[in-house]
Structures are given as C-alpha cells and as structure tokens.
N, C-alpha and C positions, 0 to 999 in steps of 0.2 A: 215555444220552448222555453221553460224557465228551469232554474236550479232548486231541485226537489230536497235533496239530500248532501250533506258533507261529511266524509268520514276521514279521519285522521288516525294513523298507526304510529304513536310514539315510539314503540320498540319494534324493529323489524321482525316479522315472523310470529309476533303474537297480536292479541285481540286488538280491534281497533275501538274507536268512540265516535259516536255521531254528535255533530255540533251544527248550530245554525248560523255560525260566524266564522270566518277564516281570513288569516292575512297570508300576503304573499311574501316570501322570504327567500332570498338566494334561488331563485329560480323556482321554488317550489311553494308548498304551505308550511307556514311556522308550525314546529311542533311534529310534523309528520316524518317517520323514519329518522328521528333524532339520534335514537340510540340503537346499539346493536349488542349481541351476544357473542362474546370473544372467548374461544377456547384458550386457557392460559398457557397450556404446553407449548403451542405452536403459533397463536395469535391468530388462528383462522376463524373467521366470521361464521357464527352458525346460524343456520335457518331449518325452517321446517322440510327442506328438500334434503338435507345433509341428516338432520336429527329429527326424524318424525315425533320423538315424545314431546317435541315443543308444542304440538298439538294439544296436549292435555294441560297445558298450563293457561289458566283464566285469568284475565287483568281487566280490571275496571278503572275508570278514572274519574277525576272531578277538575275540570279545567277545559282548555288552557287560559290562563290570563296572561296577557302581555301588556308592557307598557315601556316607553322610553324614558330613562332615568339617567340625567348627567350625561346624555349622549350615548348610553350603552343600553342594549336590551336587556330587560328583565321579564323573565317568562317563568310561569309555575304551573306544574300539573301534580295534583296529588292521585296517589296510586294505590289500588288494594291488588295484590297478587296471591291466588291461590293455586298451590302445587298438591297434587296427590300426596298425602301421606306427610305433610309439612305443615308447619303452623303458617297461618295467613301473614303476609307482610303488608303492613300499613304505613305509608309515609309519602316522603316527597320523591319524585322521579328525578334522581340524580346519582352521580357516580359515589361510589364508597359506601352504599347502603347494605342492609341485610339480603338484598336481593341476590348477591352473588352467592352467598352460602345456601340460601335455599334452592336456587336452581343448580349449583354444583352437586349438592346431596340428591336431587332428585335425579339429575342426568348421569350420575356416577363418574364423573370427572369435574376438575375444577373449570370454572367460566366465569367471566367477569362482564358486567354491563357497564359497556362504555360508550360515551357521548355527552351531548350537552345541546342546548338549544341555540348554541352559536353555529352547530355543525348540522349536516343532513347526509344521509346515506342511501339517496334513491336507488330504486331496483334498476333503472336505466340512467346511469350518469350522463348521456349523451343528451337524453329528453327528460330531465328531471322535474317536469311540471306534473300536476295531478292527472291522473287517471280518470277518464270519463266514459260513463255508459248511460243508456236510458233505462228508465224504470220499466218500460215496456219489453226490453231486451232481456232483461233479468227474469221477467215474468215468462217470456217465451221459452227460454233456457229452462227454467223451473218446471214448465208444464211437459216439456219433452222428458227430462230426467226424473219426473216425478220427485221434485224437491218444492221447497217454498223459497221465494225472493230473497229472503234473509239469509238462507244457506248459500244460495248461488252467490250472493255478495260475500259471504265470508271466506268462500273458495277463491273467488276471483279478485277480491280485494280493490274495489275501485274507490276514487276519492270523491269524485262528483257524479251524483246521480240526477238525471234529468228528468222532467215531466212533462206533459203534454206534447208528446211526440210519438211517432211510430217506431216499431223495434228496429234496432240497428239504425236507426237516422243519426246517432252518434257517429257513425263512420262517415257521414257527409261532412264532417267538420275537418277531415284529414286534408291537408293542403291550404286550409282557410285561416283567416283570423277571425277571432270573436272575442267578446267582451262580456264580463260580467261585473255589474258594478263599476269600481275604480281599476280593474284588472284586466289586462289584455292579454289573450293566449293566443297561441299556433296549434292546430291540430297537426301532429306529424305523421303516426302510422298506428296501425292496428297492432294490439301487442300479442306476440307470439306467447303461448303459455307453456308451464313447465308441468311436472307430476303433481303438483300441491292440489290443484282442483279436482284430480281423480279421488281425493280423500274426503271422507267425512270430516267436517272441521271440528267435531265434538269427540268423535270416537277414533279417528284415524282409519277407519276401515277403508281399504281400496275398492273402488268399483271396477272391476274388470273390464277393459275394453272401453273405457270411458272417452280416452282420446279419439279412438277410431269412432265411436259413435257420433262424438262431436262434429268430426270432420263430416260425416254424412248429413248432419243436420245443417251445418254451414253450406253444403252443396245443395240443399233444398231450398235454403232460404236466398242464395245467391247473392250478387251485389259485391262480393269481395274480390277484387281483382288480384289474382296470384299467379305465380309461375308454375307451381304444381299442387295436386291435392295435399300433400303432406304439410303445406303452409296454411291450410284452412283451420289449424287448431289455434284460434286467435280469438281474442275478445277485449274489449275496452281499448279507446283511443288515448295514446301517449300524447303528451303535449309539452310545449314550453311555455313559459311565462316570459312575455316580452319586458326586458327590463326597463324600468322606470328611469327619467332623466333626473329624477331625485335620488339622493344619496341612498346607498343600500340599506342603511338603517332606519329609514323612514318607511313604515308599514303601509301596505294598501289593502283593504277591506272588501270582502264580496259576502253575500249573505243568501241563505235560503229564501226561495220565493222570487228572487230577482230574475229578469229576463236574461236569456242567453241571446245576445245581439251578433249576428254574422256579419262581418265587414264586407 
C-alpha cells in the first residue's frame, strides 16, 4: 500500500488541486480548507449543501509553496476562479480580493471569502486529519454508478488516495496508527456522507435514489460494521494526525509514492 495521490481543497466547497507533496499543520494538511465563503448578512458559512450554485464555480491553483521565515509560516497559492457570466479572477488566494465581488454577483447576495493559511476549517473538527480512500474503492464506486474515478473523487472529496491495495482496504486503517514519511496518523472512522455526492460535480444535476443505491452497494460489498442499514451511506476514512513533539510551526512533509506503514 502506498500514497498514490494527494488532493487539497483550499476553499471549502470549491474545486481541489492535486499535489505530490503535502505538509502537516494544525492536525491536518497545510492549505486544506483554509478559506471559507461567508454570507455577509448573517455570517453563515456557505457550502454546496446550502448553496448548490457553488458547484458551477471553477477554481484552479498554482502552489502551494510554504516556508518558515523569522519563525512565522509563509504560504502562497495562486488562484484562477471562473464563475458563469463573470470575468475570471486571477490572483493570490487571500482575503480582501476581487473574489468577493465575483461570487456575490453570481450568487445574488453578498458573500466574503475569509480565512488564512494560519487557520483551518475541517469538515469534521473532531477528526481534522486528511480523509483517506483507496483508488480501487473509487474505481469500484465508479463502475457501479457508471461514472469515472475522477468524478467519484470530486463528489466525495478525499485528501489521500492509496494505491496497490484492494477496494475498501482503507477501512482497515480505522482504529490503527499508520505513517507516511515524517507524518503519523490515526484512522478514526468511515465518514458518513451528505447530499453533495448525489450531484454531478460539474452540472449539479441530482441522481435520484443515489444514497439508497449506495447503501445497497455497501451491503453487497460488506465489511462495514454499523448498527443499521441507514449508516451504510459512508465512504473515506477520517483521520487524526498525531501531534509532533516539535513546535507546531515546524512543518512535517509526506509525498506521493511513499509507503503507508501500519503500526
């Protein structure tokens, strides 16, 4: 089993980026879910579950690069954002840029992109480490639902993709410690999914009965201990990154192609 791919999602609910190197930071991956879209009127965090129009926003990234300078973390990601009917935004991913105006015009109400690389907004604050799935699992889901592995990945949004292992073998990491290069992880649980995977990641079209069909798929595959069938709508393993004995500002790196070593 080895690390085949790393995906980072700098802005929550928008497109991710693939990279060959990542650094652990604040219990997760540096740059992952570092920014979020906030509705100005009430400060509510917006995501594709609440605002399906966000599915139509395309983002591409260049980076990230990171270094420690004078004891402080310096991180940079360049961003291109395309919104239907709007001029493309090109610039640095940071607060106070033209992203706010472009997104507000598209959504029809005021929003602000807030965050920094000093912060993280994980989907599961209790288990803020990267989510893990095997490529063979993505391929199995893709075959069942007549999709491709890339589309399955965009719908379920894993961070770490494992190679050279059987389908659903990532679930064997639950309750175990494992390491990739300098970074130690604990597998916590298999993630319960929301409505987002039922939608086409590019068009937003909803596949009727997707969750129910997925439950049947998981029943056929077996191996997932749950209390009821309703809990079978799960995919990807949530993790914790084991804290380093070094100060939090010191980055620890891991790379694609490296072995996953189970303790």
